[in-house]
PyMOL CGO cylinders between C-alpha atoms (Angstrom):
from pymol import cmd
from pymol.cgo import CYLINDER

trace = [
    CYLINDER, 98.64, 62.71, 106.46, 96.93, 61.53, 103.57, 0.3, 1, 1, 1, 1, 1, 1,
    CYLINDER, 96.93, 61.53, 103.57, 97.82, 60.91, 99.86, 0.3, 1, 1, 1, 1, 1, 1,
    CYLINDER, 97.82, 60.91, 99.86, 95.85, 61.73, 96.79, 0.3, 1, 1, 1, 1, 1, 1,
    CYLINDER, 95.85, 61.73, 96.79, 92.66, 59.93, 96.26, 0.3, 1, 1, 1, 1, 1, 1,
    CYLINDER, 92.66, 59.93, 96.26, 92.54, 56.43, 94.50, 0.3, 1, 1, 1, 1, 1, 1,
    CYLINDER, 92.54, 56.43, 94.50, 90.34, 55.98, 90.87, 0.3, 1, 1, 1, 1, 1, 1,
    CYLINDER, 90.34, 55.98, 90.87, 87.29, 55.99, 93.07, 0.3, 1, 1, 1, 1, 1, 1,
    CYLINDER, 87.29, 55.99, 93.07, 88.18, 59.50, 94.62, 0.3, 1, 1, 1, 1, 1, 1,
    CYLINDER, 88.18, 59.50, 94.62, 88.54, 58.08, 98.07, 0.3, 1, 1, 1, 1, 1, 1,
    CYLINDER, 88.54, 58.08, 98.07, 91.27, 59.70, 100.62, 0.3, 1, 1, 1, 1, 1, 1,
    CYLINDER, 91.27, 59.70, 100.62, 93.25, 57.25, 102.23, 0.3, 1, 1, 1, 1, 1, 1,
    CYLINDER, 93.25, 57.25, 102.23, 96.11, 57.27, 104.82, 0.3, 1, 1, 1, 1, 1, 1,
    CYLINDER, 96.11, 57.27, 104.82, 99.97, 57.05, 103.54, 0.3, 1, 1, 1, 1, 1, 1,
    CYLINDER, 99.97, 57.05, 103.54, 100.43, 54.07, 105.71, 0.3, 1, 1, 1, 1, 1, 1,
    CYLINDER, 100.43, 54.07, 105.71, 97.50, 51.89, 103.98, 0.3, 1, 1, 1, 1, 1, 1,
    CYLINDER, 97.50, 51.89, 103.98, 98.08, 49.35, 101.60, 0.3, 1, 1, 1, 1, 1, 1,
    CYLINDER, 98.08, 49.35, 101.60, 95.75, 47.07, 99.64, 0.3, 1, 1, 1, 1, 1, 1,
    CYLINDER, 95.75, 47.07, 99.64, 95.74, 43.37, 100.47, 0.3, 1, 1, 1, 1, 1, 1,
    CYLINDER, 95.74, 43.37, 100.47, 96.13, 41.15, 96.74, 0.3, 1, 1, 1, 1, 1, 1,
    CYLINDER, 96.13, 41.15, 96.74, 93.81, 38.49, 98.50, 0.3, 1, 1, 1, 1, 1, 1,
    CYLINDER, 93.81, 38.49, 98.50, 90.91, 40.99, 99.56, 0.3, 1, 1, 1, 1, 1, 1,
    CYLINDER, 90.91, 40.99, 99.56, 91.64, 43.80, 97.49, 0.3, 1, 1, 1, 1, 1, 1,
    CYLINDER, 91.64, 43.80, 97.49, 90.70, 45.80, 100.69, 0.3, 1, 1, 1, 1, 1, 1,
    CYLINDER, 90.70, 45.80, 100.69, 93.22, 48.56, 101.85, 0.3, 1, 1, 1, 1, 1, 1,
    CYLINDER, 93.22, 48.56, 101.85, 94.48, 48.16, 105.63, 0.3, 1, 1, 1, 1, 1, 1,
    CYLINDER, 94.48, 48.16, 105.63, 96.78, 49.70, 107.74, 0.3, 1, 1, 1, 1, 1, 1,
    CYLINDER, 96.78, 49.70, 107.74, 100.20, 48.69, 106.75, 0.3, 1, 1, 1, 1, 1, 1,
    CYLINDER, 100.20, 48.69, 106.75, 100.80, 47.07, 110.30, 0.3, 1, 1, 1, 1, 1, 1,
    CYLINDER, 100.80, 47.07, 110.30, 98.08, 44.71, 109.99, 0.3, 1, 1, 1, 1, 1, 1,
    CYLINDER, 98.08, 44.71, 109.99, 99.49, 43.55, 106.71, 0.3, 1, 1, 1, 1, 1, 1,
    CYLINDER, 99.49, 43.55, 106.71, 102.76, 41.46, 105.67, 0.3, 1, 1, 1, 1, 1, 1,
    CYLINDER, 102.76, 41.46, 105.67, 104.90, 42.47, 103.03, 0.3, 1, 1, 1, 1, 1, 1,
    CYLINDER, 104.90, 42.47, 103.03, 106.46, 40.37, 100.50, 0.3, 1, 1, 1, 1, 1, 1,
    CYLINDER, 106.46, 40.37, 100.50, 109.25, 41.16, 98.21, 0.3, 1, 1, 1, 1, 1, 1,
    CYLINDER, 109.25, 41.16, 98.21, 111.30, 39.24, 95.40, 0.3, 1, 1, 1, 1, 1, 1,
    CYLINDER, 111.30, 39.24, 95.40, 114.74, 37.99, 95.75, 0.3, 1, 1, 1, 1, 1, 1,
    CYLINDER, 114.74, 37.99, 95.75, 116.93, 38.34, 92.48, 0.3, 1, 1, 1, 1, 1, 1,
    CYLINDER, 116.93, 38.34, 92.48, 116.27, 34.60, 91.64, 0.3, 1, 1, 1, 1, 1, 1,
    CYLINDER, 116.27, 34.60, 91.64, 112.50, 35.52, 91.52, 0.3, 1, 1, 1, 1, 1, 1,
    CYLINDER, 112.50, 35.52, 91.52, 111.66, 33.92, 94.88, 0.3, 1, 1, 1, 1, 1, 1,
    CYLINDER, 111.66, 33.92, 94.88, 108.80, 35.25, 96.85, 0.3, 1, 1, 1, 1, 1, 1,
    CYLINDER, 108.80, 35.25, 96.85, 110.15, 36.17, 100.55, 0.3, 1, 1, 1, 1, 1, 1,
    CYLINDER, 110.15, 36.17, 100.55, 108.41, 37.46, 103.46, 0.3, 1, 1, 1, 1, 1, 1,
    CYLINDER, 108.41, 37.46, 103.46, 109.63, 41.28, 104.17, 0.3, 1, 1, 1, 1, 1, 1,
    CYLINDER, 109.63, 41.28, 104.17, 108.45, 41.48, 108.06, 0.3, 1, 1, 1, 1, 1, 1,
    CYLINDER, 108.45, 41.48, 108.06, 110.26, 44.95, 108.44, 0.3, 1, 1, 1, 1, 1, 1,
    CYLINDER, 110.26, 44.95, 108.44, 109.16, 46.36, 105.34, 0.3, 1, 1, 1, 1, 1, 1,
    CYLINDER, 109.16, 46.36, 105.34, 112.43, 47.34, 104.28, 0.3, 1, 1, 1, 1, 1, 1,
    CYLINDER, 112.43, 47.34, 104.28, 113.51, 45.27, 101.44, 0.3, 1, 1, 1, 1, 1, 1,
    CYLINDER, 113.51, 45.27, 101.44, 114.04, 47.06, 97.97, 0.3, 1, 1, 1, 1, 1, 1,
    CYLINDER, 114.04, 47.06, 97.97, 111.82, 47.13, 94.96, 0.3, 1, 1, 1, 1, 1, 1,
    CYLINDER, 111.82, 47.13, 94.96, 107.97, 46.78, 94.30, 0.3, 1, 1, 1, 1, 1, 1,
    CYLINDER, 107.97, 46.78, 94.30, 106.20, 44.53, 97.08, 0.3, 1, 1, 1, 1, 1, 1,
    CYLINDER, 106.20, 44.53, 97.08, 103.26, 42.66, 97.65, 0.3, 1, 1, 1, 1, 1, 1,
    CYLINDER, 103.26, 42.66, 97.65, 100.89, 43.03, 100.45, 0.3, 1, 1, 1, 1, 1, 1,
    CYLINDER, 100.89, 43.03, 100.45, 98.58, 40.16, 102.23, 0.3, 1, 1, 1, 1, 1, 1,
    CYLINDER, 98.58, 40.16, 102.23, 96.88, 40.18, 105.68, 0.3, 1, 1, 1, 1, 1, 1,
    CYLINDER, 96.88, 40.18, 105.68, 98.71, 38.79, 108.57, 0.3, 1, 1, 1, 1, 1, 1,
    CYLINDER, 98.71, 38.79, 108.57, 96.95, 35.67, 108.70, 0.3, 1, 1, 1, 1, 1, 1,
    CYLINDER, 96.95, 35.67, 108.70, 97.81, 32.28, 107.57, 0.3, 1, 1, 1, 1, 1, 1,
    CYLINDER, 97.81, 32.28, 107.57, 94.69, 31.76, 105.71, 0.3, 1, 1, 1, 1, 1, 1,
    CYLINDER, 94.69, 31.76, 105.71, 95.50, 34.97, 103.49, 0.3, 1, 1, 1, 1, 1, 1,
    CYLINDER, 95.50, 34.97, 103.49, 98.88, 33.73, 102.68, 0.3, 1, 1, 1, 1, 1, 1,
    CYLINDER, 98.88, 33.73, 102.68, 97.88, 30.23, 101.46, 0.3, 1, 1, 1, 1, 1, 1,
    CYLINDER, 97.88, 30.23, 101.46, 94.94, 31.62, 99.39, 0.3, 1, 1, 1, 1, 1, 1,
    CYLINDER, 94.94, 31.62, 99.39, 97.65, 33.73, 97.85, 0.3, 1, 1, 1, 1, 1, 1,
    CYLINDER, 97.65, 33.73, 97.85, 99.55, 31.11, 96.99, 0.3, 1, 1, 1, 1, 1, 1,
    CYLINDER, 99.55, 31.11, 96.99, 96.89, 28.79, 95.88, 0.3, 1, 1, 1, 1, 1, 1,
    CYLINDER, 96.89, 28.79, 95.88, 95.50, 31.20, 93.43, 0.3, 1, 1, 1, 1, 1, 1,
    CYLINDER, 95.50, 31.20, 93.43, 98.97, 32.43, 91.78, 0.3, 1, 1, 1, 1, 1, 1,
    CYLINDER, 98.97, 32.43, 91.78, 98.03, 36.08, 93.20, 0.3, 1, 1, 1, 1, 1, 1,
    CYLINDER, 98.03, 36.08, 93.20, 101.85, 36.72, 94.03, 0.3, 1, 1, 1, 1, 1, 1,
    CYLINDER, 101.85, 36.72, 94.03, 102.93, 36.50, 90.09, 0.3, 1, 1, 1, 1, 1, 1,
    CYLINDER, 102.93, 36.50, 90.09, 99.74, 38.93, 89.39, 0.3, 1, 1, 1, 1, 1, 1,
    CYLINDER, 99.74, 38.93, 89.39, 100.84, 41.17, 92.14, 0.3, 1, 1, 1, 1, 1, 1,
    CYLINDER, 100.84, 41.17, 92.14, 104.63, 41.22, 90.54, 0.3, 1, 1, 1, 1, 1, 1,
    CYLINDER, 104.63, 41.22, 90.54, 103.77, 41.15, 87.03, 0.3, 1, 1, 1, 1, 1, 1,
    CYLINDER, 103.77, 41.15, 87.03, 106.02, 38.36, 86.24, 0.3, 1, 1, 1, 1, 1, 1,
    CYLINDER, 106.02, 38.36, 86.24, 106.61, 34.76, 86.67, 0.3, 1, 1, 1, 1, 1, 1,
    CYLINDER, 106.61, 34.76, 86.67, 107.72, 33.97, 90.42, 0.3, 1, 1, 1, 1, 1, 1,
    CYLINDER, 107.72, 33.97, 90.42, 108.61, 31.00, 92.85, 0.3, 1, 1, 1, 1, 1, 1,
    CYLINDER, 108.61, 31.00, 92.85, 106.45, 30.61, 95.70, 0.3, 1, 1, 1, 1, 1, 1,
    CYLINDER, 106.45, 30.61, 95.70, 108.10, 28.19, 98.70, 0.3, 1, 1, 1, 1, 1, 1,
    CYLINDER, 108.10, 28.19, 98.70, 105.49, 25.57, 99.07, 0.3, 1, 1, 1, 1, 1, 1,
    CYLINDER, 105.49, 25.57, 99.07, 106.23, 26.29, 102.98, 0.3, 1, 1, 1, 1, 1, 1,
    CYLINDER, 106.23, 26.29, 102.98, 106.31, 29.99, 102.64, 0.3, 1, 1, 1, 1, 1, 1,
    CYLINDER, 106.31, 29.99, 102.64, 103.24, 30.19, 105.65, 0.3, 1, 1, 1, 1, 1, 1,
    CYLINDER, 103.24, 30.19, 105.65, 105.40, 28.05, 107.95, 0.3, 1, 1, 1, 1, 1, 1,
    CYLINDER, 105.40, 28.05, 107.95, 108.17, 30.35, 107.21, 0.3, 1, 1, 1, 1, 1, 1,
    CYLINDER, 108.17, 30.35, 107.21, 106.50, 33.72, 108.14, 0.3, 1, 1, 1, 1, 1, 1,
    CYLINDER, 106.50, 33.72, 108.14, 104.88, 31.65, 111.24, 0.3, 1, 1, 1, 1, 1, 1,
    CYLINDER, 104.88, 31.65, 111.24, 108.44, 31.04, 112.51, 0.3, 1, 1, 1, 1, 1, 1,
    CYLINDER, 108.44, 31.04, 112.51, 109.72, 34.36, 111.73, 0.3, 1, 1, 1, 1, 1, 1,
    CYLINDER, 109.72, 34.36, 111.73, 106.84, 35.97, 113.77, 0.3, 1, 1, 1, 1, 1, 1,
    CYLINDER, 106.84, 35.97, 113.77, 107.56, 33.67, 116.38, 0.3, 1, 1, 1, 1, 1, 1,
    CYLINDER, 107.56, 33.67, 116.38, 111.26, 34.42, 116.53, 0.3, 1, 1, 1, 1, 1, 1,
    CYLINDER, 111.26, 34.42, 116.53, 110.52, 38.11, 116.49, 0.3, 1, 1, 1, 1, 1, 1,
    CYLINDER, 110.52, 38.11, 116.49, 108.42, 37.71, 119.56, 0.3, 1, 1, 1, 1, 1, 1,
    CYLINDER, 108.42, 37.71, 119.56, 110.91, 35.85, 121.06, 0.3, 1, 1, 1, 1, 1, 1,
    CYLINDER, 110.91, 35.85, 121.06, 113.54, 38.43, 120.48, 0.3, 1, 1, 1, 1, 1, 1,
    CYLINDER, 113.54, 38.43, 120.48, 111.57, 41.19, 121.82, 0.3, 1, 1, 1, 1, 1, 1,
    CYLINDER, 111.57, 41.19, 121.82, 111.33, 39.30, 125.07, 0.3, 1, 1, 1, 1, 1, 1,
    CYLINDER, 111.33, 39.30, 125.07, 115.18, 38.55, 125.28, 0.3, 1, 1, 1, 1, 1, 1,
    CYLINDER, 115.18, 38.55, 125.28, 115.63, 42.38, 124.70, 0.3, 1, 1, 1, 1, 1, 1,
    CYLINDER, 115.63, 42.38, 124.70, 113.51, 43.04, 127.56, 0.3, 1, 1, 1, 1, 1, 1,
    CYLINDER, 113.51, 43.04, 127.56, 115.79, 40.71, 129.72, 0.3, 1, 1, 1, 1, 1, 1,
    CYLINDER, 115.79, 40.71, 129.72, 118.80, 42.25, 128.72, 0.3, 1, 1, 1, 1, 1, 1,
    CYLINDER, 118.80, 42.25, 128.72, 117.52, 45.64, 129.67, 0.3, 1, 1, 1, 1, 1, 1,
    CYLINDER, 117.52, 45.64, 129.67, 116.73, 44.69, 133.29, 0.3, 1, 1, 1, 1, 1, 1,
    CYLINDER, 116.73, 44.69, 133.29, 112.66, 44.64, 132.65, 0.3, 1, 1, 1, 1, 1, 1,
    CYLINDER, 112.66, 44.64, 132.65, 112.12, 41.17, 133.20, 0.3, 1, 1, 1, 1, 1, 1,
    CYLINDER, 112.12, 41.17, 133.20, 111.77, 39.25, 136.80, 0.3, 1, 1, 1, 1, 1, 1,
    CYLINDER, 111.77, 39.25, 136.80, 111.56, 35.36, 136.85, 0.3, 1, 1, 1, 1, 1, 1,
    CYLINDER, 111.56, 35.36, 136.85, 110.69, 32.90, 139.35, 0.3, 1, 1, 1, 1, 1, 1,
    CYLINDER, 110.69, 32.90, 139.35, 107.16, 32.91, 141.24, 0.3, 1, 1, 1, 1, 1, 1,
    CYLINDER, 107.16, 32.91, 141.24, 108.02, 34.94, 144.23, 0.3, 1, 1, 1, 1, 1, 1,
    CYLINDER, 108.02, 34.94, 144.23, 109.32, 38.21, 142.31, 0.3, 1, 1, 1, 1, 1, 1,
    CYLINDER, 109.32, 38.21, 142.31, 106.85, 37.66, 139.46, 0.3, 1, 1, 1, 1, 1, 1,
    CYLINDER, 106.85, 37.66, 139.46, 103.85, 37.83, 142.38, 0.3, 1, 1, 1, 1, 1, 1,
    CYLINDER, 103.85, 37.83, 142.38, 105.46, 40.66, 143.99, 0.3, 1, 1, 1, 1, 1, 1,
    CYLINDER, 105.46, 40.66, 143.99, 105.64, 42.57, 140.68, 0.3, 1, 1, 1, 1, 1, 1,
    CYLINDER, 105.64, 42.57, 140.68, 101.78, 41.74, 140.13, 0.3, 1, 1, 1, 1, 1, 1,
    CYLINDER, 101.78, 41.74, 140.13, 100.82, 42.84, 143.57, 0.3, 1, 1, 1, 1, 1, 1,
    CYLINDER, 100.82, 42.84, 143.57, 102.62, 46.20, 142.94, 0.3, 1, 1, 1, 1, 1, 1,
    CYLINDER, 102.62, 46.20, 142.94, 100.91, 46.81, 139.91, 0.3, 1, 1, 1, 1, 1, 1,
    CYLINDER, 100.91, 46.81, 139.91, 104.25, 47.32, 138.11, 0.3, 1, 1, 1, 1, 1, 1,
    CYLINDER, 104.25, 47.32, 138.11, 103.93, 44.71, 135.58, 0.3, 1, 1, 1, 1, 1, 1,
    CYLINDER, 103.93, 44.71, 135.58, 102.50, 45.14, 131.90, 0.3, 1, 1, 1, 1, 1, 1,
    CYLINDER, 102.50, 45.14, 131.90, 102.98, 41.46, 130.50, 0.3, 1, 1, 1, 1, 1, 1,
    CYLINDER, 102.98, 41.46, 130.50, 102.76, 38.23, 132.48, 0.3, 1, 1, 1, 1, 1, 1,
    CYLINDER, 102.76, 38.23, 132.48, 104.41, 34.84, 131.23, 0.3, 1, 1, 1, 1, 1, 1,
    CYLINDER, 104.41, 34.84, 131.23, 103.14, 31.98, 132.30, 0.3, 1, 1, 1, 1, 1, 1,
    CYLINDER, 103.14, 31.98, 132.30, 104.70, 28.45, 130.64, 0.3, 1, 1, 1, 1, 1, 1,
    CYLINDER, 104.70, 28.45, 130.64, 102.26, 26.21, 128.63, 0.3, 1, 1, 1, 1, 1, 1,
    CYLINDER, 102.26, 26.21, 128.63, 103.70, 23.61, 130.77, 0.3, 1, 1, 1, 1, 1, 1,
    CYLINDER, 103.70, 23.61, 130.77, 103.29, 24.97, 134.06, 0.3, 1, 1, 1, 1, 1, 1,
    CYLINDER, 103.29, 24.97, 134.06, 101.00, 24.08, 136.92, 0.3, 1, 1, 1, 1, 1, 1,
    CYLINDER, 101.00, 24.08, 136.92, 97.47, 25.36, 136.84, 0.3, 1, 1, 1, 1, 1, 1,
    CYLINDER, 97.47, 25.36, 136.84, 97.77, 26.20, 140.60, 0.3, 1, 1, 1, 1, 1, 1,
    CYLINDER, 97.77, 26.20, 140.60, 100.43, 28.48, 139.94, 0.3, 1, 1, 1, 1, 1, 1,
    CYLINDER, 100.43, 28.48, 139.94, 98.86, 30.32, 137.42, 0.3, 1, 1, 1, 1, 1, 1,
    CYLINDER, 98.86, 30.32, 137.42, 95.52, 30.95, 139.76, 0.3, 1, 1, 1, 1, 1, 1,
    CYLINDER, 95.52, 30.95, 139.76, 97.78, 32.40, 142.42, 0.3, 1, 1, 1, 1, 1, 1,
    CYLINDER, 97.78, 32.40, 142.42, 99.36, 34.91, 139.98, 0.3, 1, 1, 1, 1, 1, 1,
    CYLINDER, 99.36, 34.91, 139.98, 95.81, 35.71, 138.86, 0.3, 1, 1, 1, 1, 1, 1,
    CYLINDER, 95.81, 35.71, 138.86, 94.77, 36.50, 142.26, 0.3, 1, 1, 1, 1, 1, 1,
    CYLINDER, 94.77, 36.50, 142.26, 98.35, 38.51, 142.53, 0.3, 1, 1, 1, 1, 1, 1,
    CYLINDER, 98.35, 38.51, 142.53, 97.22, 40.57, 139.29, 0.3, 1, 1, 1, 1, 1, 1,
    CYLINDER, 97.22, 40.57, 139.29, 93.85, 41.25, 140.76, 0.3, 1, 1, 1, 1, 1, 1,
    CYLINDER, 93.85, 41.25, 140.76, 95.49, 42.65, 144.02, 0.3, 1, 1, 1, 1, 1, 1,
    CYLINDER, 95.49, 42.65, 144.02, 97.55, 44.79, 141.91, 0.3, 1, 1, 1, 1, 1, 1,
    CYLINDER, 97.55, 44.79, 141.91, 94.15, 46.46, 140.47, 0.3, 1, 1, 1, 1, 1, 1,
    CYLINDER, 94.15, 46.46, 140.47, 94.76, 44.65, 137.09, 0.3, 1, 1, 1, 1, 1, 1,
    CYLINDER, 94.76, 44.65, 137.09, 92.70, 42.32, 134.72, 0.3, 1, 1, 1, 1, 1, 1,
    CYLINDER, 92.70, 42.32, 134.72, 93.80, 40.25, 131.97, 0.3, 1, 1, 1, 1, 1, 1,
    CYLINDER, 93.80, 40.25, 131.97, 94.56, 41.15, 128.22, 0.3, 1, 1, 1, 1, 1, 1,
    CYLINDER, 94.56, 41.15, 128.22, 95.05, 38.81, 125.24, 0.3, 1, 1, 1, 1, 1, 1,
    CYLINDER, 95.05, 38.81, 125.24, 95.70, 41.39, 122.59, 0.3, 1, 1, 1, 1, 1, 1,
    CYLINDER, 95.70, 41.39, 122.59, 97.64, 44.87, 121.63, 0.3, 1, 1, 1, 1, 1, 1,
    CYLINDER, 97.64, 44.87, 121.63, 97.14, 47.36, 122.43, 0.3, 1, 1, 1, 1, 1, 1,
    CYLINDER, 97.14, 47.36, 122.43, 96.24, 46.28, 125.94, 0.3, 1, 1, 1, 1, 1, 1,
    CYLINDER, 96.24, 46.28, 125.94, 93.61, 48.37, 127.71, 0.3, 1, 1, 1, 1, 1, 1,
    CYLINDER, 93.61, 48.37, 127.71, 94.63, 50.55, 130.77, 0.3, 1, 1, 1, 1, 1, 1,
    CYLINDER, 94.63, 50.55, 130.77, 94.25, 48.47, 133.83, 0.3, 1, 1, 1, 1, 1, 1,
    CYLINDER, 94.25, 48.47, 133.83, 95.20, 45.26, 131.99, 0.3, 1, 1, 1, 1, 1, 1,
    CYLINDER, 95.20, 45.26, 131.99, 98.18, 42.98, 131.90, 0.3, 1, 1, 1, 1, 1, 1,
    CYLINDER, 98.18, 42.98, 131.90, 99.16, 41.47, 128.80, 0.3, 1, 1, 1, 1, 1, 1,
    CYLINDER, 99.16, 41.47, 128.80, 98.86, 37.56, 129.39, 0.3, 1, 1, 1, 1, 1, 1,
    CYLINDER, 98.86, 37.56, 129.39, 101.29, 34.90, 127.43, 0.3, 1, 1, 1, 1, 1, 1,
    CYLINDER, 101.29, 34.90, 127.43, 100.52, 31.42, 127.65, 0.3, 1, 1, 1, 1, 1, 1,
    CYLINDER, 100.52, 31.42, 127.65, 101.50, 29.68, 124.79, 0.3, 1, 1, 1, 1, 1, 1,
    CYLINDER, 101.50, 29.68, 124.79, 105.27, 29.31, 125.38, 0.3, 1, 1, 1, 1, 1, 1,
    CYLINDER, 105.27, 29.31, 125.38, 106.74, 26.41, 126.91, 0.3, 1, 1, 1, 1, 1, 1,
    CYLINDER, 106.74, 26.41, 126.91, 109.18, 26.47, 129.94, 0.3, 1, 1, 1, 1, 1, 1,
    CYLINDER, 109.18, 26.47, 129.94, 112.19, 25.62, 127.63, 0.3, 1, 1, 1, 1, 1, 1,
    CYLINDER, 112.19, 25.62, 127.63, 111.10, 28.54, 125.11, 0.3, 1, 1, 1, 1, 1, 1,
    CYLINDER, 111.10, 28.54, 125.11, 110.74, 31.14, 127.91, 0.3, 1, 1, 1, 1, 1, 1,
    CYLINDER, 110.74, 31.14, 127.91, 114.25, 29.74, 129.10, 0.3, 1, 1, 1, 1, 1, 1,
    CYLINDER, 114.25, 29.74, 129.10, 116.16, 30.13, 125.72, 0.3, 1, 1, 1, 1, 1, 1,
    CYLINDER, 116.16, 30.13, 125.72, 114.31, 33.59, 125.22, 0.3, 1, 1, 1, 1, 1, 1,
    CYLINDER, 114.31, 33.59, 125.22, 115.49, 34.66, 128.54, 0.3, 1, 1, 1, 1, 1, 1,
    CYLINDER, 115.49, 34.66, 128.54, 119.10, 33.17, 128.33, 0.3, 1, 1, 1, 1, 1, 1,
    CYLINDER, 119.10, 33.17, 128.33, 118.04, 31.05, 131.57, 0.3, 1, 1, 1, 1, 1, 1,
    CYLINDER, 118.04, 31.05, 131.57, 117.30, 27.18, 131.95, 0.3, 1, 1, 1, 1, 1, 1,
    CYLINDER, 117.30, 27.18, 131.95, 113.67, 26.14, 132.49, 0.3, 1, 1, 1, 1, 1, 1,
    CYLINDER, 113.67, 26.14, 132.49, 111.39, 29.47, 133.14, 0.3, 1, 1, 1, 1, 1, 1,
    CYLINDER, 111.39, 29.47, 133.14, 107.64, 28.64, 134.25, 0.3, 1, 1, 1, 1, 1, 1,
    CYLINDER, 107.64, 28.64, 134.25, 106.75, 32.40, 135.41, 0.3, 1, 1, 1, 1, 1, 1,
    CYLINDER, 106.75, 32.40, 135.41, 108.10, 35.47, 134.20, 0.3, 1, 1, 1, 1, 1, 1,
    CYLINDER, 108.10, 35.47, 134.20, 106.87, 39.29, 134.09, 0.3, 1, 1, 1, 1, 1, 1,
    CYLINDER, 106.87, 39.29, 134.09, 107.93, 42.45, 132.22, 0.3, 1, 1, 1, 1, 1, 1,
    CYLINDER, 107.93, 42.45, 132.22, 107.85, 45.88, 134.04, 0.3, 1, 1, 1, 1, 1, 1,
    CYLINDER, 107.85, 45.88, 134.04, 105.47, 48.36, 132.23, 0.3, 1, 1, 1, 1, 1, 1,
    CYLINDER, 105.47, 48.36, 132.23, 107.48, 50.55, 129.55, 0.3, 1, 1, 1, 1, 1, 1,
    CYLINDER, 107.48, 50.55, 129.55, 108.24, 50.74, 125.81, 0.3, 1, 1, 1, 1, 1, 1,
    CYLINDER, 108.24, 50.74, 125.81, 109.82, 46.91, 125.64, 0.3, 1, 1, 1, 1, 1, 1,
    CYLINDER, 109.82, 46.91, 125.64, 106.68, 45.34, 127.25, 0.3, 1, 1, 1, 1, 1, 1,
    CYLINDER, 106.68, 45.34, 127.25, 104.82, 47.23, 124.49, 0.3, 1, 1, 1, 1, 1, 1,
    CYLINDER, 104.82, 47.23, 124.49, 106.89, 45.66, 121.90, 0.3, 1, 1, 1, 1, 1, 1,
    CYLINDER, 106.89, 45.66, 121.90, 106.46, 42.30, 123.34, 0.3, 1, 1, 1, 1, 1, 1,
    CYLINDER, 106.46, 42.30, 123.34, 102.96, 42.87, 123.15, 0.3, 1, 1, 1, 1, 1, 1,
    CYLINDER, 102.96, 42.87, 123.15, 102.96, 44.08, 119.37, 0.3, 1, 1, 1, 1, 1, 1,
    CYLINDER, 102.96, 44.08, 119.37, 105.03, 41.02, 118.35, 0.3, 1, 1, 1, 1, 1, 1,
    CYLINDER, 105.03, 41.02, 118.35, 103.12, 38.44, 120.10, 0.3, 1, 1, 1, 1, 1, 1,
    CYLINDER, 103.12, 38.44, 120.10, 99.69, 39.74, 119.23, 0.3, 1, 1, 1, 1, 1, 1,
    CYLINDER, 99.69, 39.74, 119.23, 101.02, 39.47, 115.33, 0.3, 1, 1, 1, 1, 1, 1,
    CYLINDER, 101.02, 39.47, 115.33, 102.17, 36.15, 115.88, 0.3, 1, 1, 1, 1, 1, 1,
    CYLINDER, 102.17, 36.15, 115.88, 98.93, 35.13, 117.35, 0.3, 1, 1, 1, 1, 1, 1,
    CYLINDER, 98.93, 35.13, 117.35, 96.86, 36.72, 114.79, 0.3, 1, 1, 1, 1, 1, 1,
    CYLINDER, 96.86, 36.72, 114.79, 98.66, 34.98, 111.95, 0.3, 1, 1, 1, 1, 1, 1,
    CYLINDER, 98.66, 34.98, 111.95, 98.25, 31.52, 113.53, 0.3, 1, 1, 1, 1, 1, 1,
]
cmd.load_cgo(trace, "trace")
């Protein structure tokens, strides 16, 4: 579905928006929307649901900092605004929380297995779509899981959408992070079964990584 052409006569997909930093059009899912609070403060709108006019910025911290430094939010909203000094930090925290939330949802749905033996078995069966290994886990355990992944006929993937025949890898979360997200104590190894909730983890983790 397309919308009417812009001033240059180009036809753009409806879900494209223009980044206020680069002035280029991108798919909305690769941008972050910002809205104004009633007091004129700029707030991130990661779900794209806040009312009134929005401003869009490429979903990486560098673009957000450029918009802050050059006063581009005021230009986009055509009024005086207040930009929190830690706006980029706020976004990073929120994106991380969304990734952990997706992991917790998969756990509650029964799509996550934890513990080395169960994770290894799921990998060898070819039924895992996401593999999580704590950043403070032993390297030897990781090597064994890589072997199990290969035995299941899969290779590694680090970004969404993961190619067919690959397992999406998550290694930047600590054992405490994983434990909190999964409602457990300290988790070193976890895997998510193939399905829609695994794809949600891929999407949210990829977006968090892209922003950093």
